[in-house]
N, C-alpha and C positions, 0 to 999 in steps of 0.2 A: 607699365603704362595702364590707366584707371578704362570704366570702360566708352568715357566719354571719349577721349581720348582717340583711344579704338575705335571707336565708327564714325570718329570725322578721318580720322584718314582714309578708312575704309571711301568715304563718300569721295575723300580729293582724287581719291584711284580712278574711280568710275569716270568722276568730272573730266580726269586725263583721258580714257580712251572713251569717252562719247560717240567722235564723229568716225568711230571706226567698229566701232562693238559690232554692228549689224555684220555685217565684212567677215568679221572675227567668226562669230554664231554660225554661222552658212557653212566656216572654209571649215570649224572643226568640227561639227557635229555633220559632215556630209548633205547637210541640208535635210536630216530627218527629222530635228530639233519642229519644223514646222507640223511633220506627223505629230511628235508628241503634245502639239499644245495646241492640234484639234482636236486630240482623244480626250483632250482634259475637260475643255468648251463643251463637247457633242455629252459627256456623262454630267457634268454638270446640270445641261440644259434637262434631261434625261431623267434624272434625280430629281430638280425641281418640280417636272413638270407641270410648269407654267407657261400659257397661250402672252401676257402679261407681263414683263418684269420691273423693276419700281426703277428699280439701279444695279450697277454692277461698276463696282470697283476694287481698280487693278492695281498691287501694293507692290511695290520698288519695282514699278513698271516701267523703269531704264524709256526707254526708245519709245514707247508704246507695240510693241509687236505684240506684244495677244491682244490688244483690246482691239487691234485689225480682224484677229478669229474669232474672238467673239460677238463680231458687225456681222461677217462674214457667216457665221454657224450658222448668227440669228435669224440672220432670212432665210436658208438654206432651210432651215427649222418651223418656218413660219411664225417664231418670237417676236412678239414687240419691246423691243426694252426702249425706254423711259430715259433712261442717262448712261452716259458714262465719263464713268472718274476715273484718270492716272492720275498717280501717287505716287510721289520719288524725293529723298529728300538731296539725288543730286541735281544742283541747274543746269551742271553743262548737259547730262542727259534729258531732260526736260524741253534744252532746248530744242534739241531733235526730233522729239517724241511731239512737240507743237508744230512744227513744220511740214510732219508724218503723217499725223493725226488729226483730221478736219472735224471730225464729228463728235469727241470729246474734249472736256473739261480738265487741266493741270492745273496740281497743284503739289507745295514744294511740305512735302509731310513725312513720318517717320513713321514704321511702320509699329512705333509702341508708341507710338501717339499721335494715331489716326485723326485726320480733321473731318469725321463723318460722327454726324447726329446716335443718338442710342438706337438701335434696333431698327435704322434707315435701309436698309441694303438687300437684296434679296443674293448677292453673291459676292464673294471679296475671292481676289485671285492674288497668287505671288510664286513667278516661275524665276528661280534661279536666283531669289533674293533672298529670302528666309535665313539661307547660310551664312551671309552677313550681317545679321540683328544681331547687336551682343546680346540684348537684352530677349534673349527669345521668347521666355514666358510670358513677360509683358505683351507681347508684341499680340501674344495667341488668344489672352485675355481680350484686350481688342479688339482683336475678329469677333470672337464674341461675343463684347456688347455691341457692335455694330451690325451684325444682322439679326436681321430678323429672324422670327423664332419659323425654324425651318431651314433657315437660311444654309447655300451654300458654301465651304468654304476650299479651292480649287489646288494645291500645291506641287508645283513639279519643280523638281534636286537635285543634286546630283549627292548621292547617298555615300554612306563609308564603308566598301568593301569588305567582305566574309572574308577574304584571302581564304579558299575553299572553293575547285572546281580547277579544271587544266587551262582555260579561261585566264585566269586569276594575274599569271604573271604579262599574258600580253595586253590586262586590263592595268595592270601598274604602268606598266612602260611605254603605253601613248599618253597615261595620263600624266606621270611624271617627267615621260621625253618628250612627246611628238607635242603636244600640249604649248609646254611652257616655250617650244621652241616658233614656232607655226603662229599662239598667237602675237611671238614678240614679235615676229616676221609685222604682221598684218598691223598690227596698233603700234609699233615701233617703241615699247614701253615692256621690257623684258618684266621689269619687274608685279608690276599687275595678272601675267602670265604664273609667275612664278608661284603666285600668291595663292591661286585659283587651286591645284591640286594639293596645295599645303590647307588649304579651307575647309576642304571635300577628306582629307584624311583625318583631320582634327574635327567633323561635323559628325552629326549621327547616325546610324544603321537606320534603315526603314523601320525596325523594330521600336526603334527606340522613338523617334518621332510620332511613330501612334501613339505609345503608350503618354507622351504627351500630348497631341488630342487629348485626349482619353482623358486626359485630369482637368482638361481643359473644359472637356463636358461637351465635345461631342461625339459625335457617333460614328465611325469609320465605316462608311459605301462603298469605296474601290481602292484599291491598292496595285498599280499592275507597274513591274518593273520591266526599260526598256536597256534596249543592247547589252545586255550582258550584266544589267544591275546598274549600268553608269547612271545612270537615270531615274528616278522614280516617282511614278504616277500617285498623289495622293488627294482622294477626293470624302470628304468629311461633312455633315450637317448638323447645325444645334439642336439641340433637341428639347 
């Protein structure tokens, strides 16, 4: 299967689980993913250190969940954001997002072909989506192109486990047994939630993603693992 076919298969899968995606996220993370998202927004605003932000683009936005946190954390920190954009290749996900988020504009598009002007954006985020981008190097270069100088990229992602420590077997059991079963029950799509742990296992460790960000021209500003390293927050800046 070539990269184009592989990417299309992933997009189709997300179309199929769009209606139950938010519920599955809350159940599978016990709601903790909300705190992870808030932390990413807070760190980005802190590092950017602006009272006015022209544009925030959430890539692989899915149902627009992270956009809600970008707005709410901006309000909490008295940051004025002029424009929010959600970008996703899945029409099914965008249909849900448009009903849920009324303050953002949504555009069908891929991470590796962003519908954004050069140096037009203050913050680009992607939560639990970079793992599903087949041409990740292209996506990171696109993030760099679309960000203003000093702009921030925020990545939240499930990262590959190092297979060390006493908790590693427990994490492994949850990811390979509990997650596919519960996710399949909620979404009625067992194949999609079998894909998830397999895609994590085939993904990068935190150190590998850090290296890729640096190779793309970013300076790493903050890295924070959550829940025994199941999920990791990366905040980097265009220099």
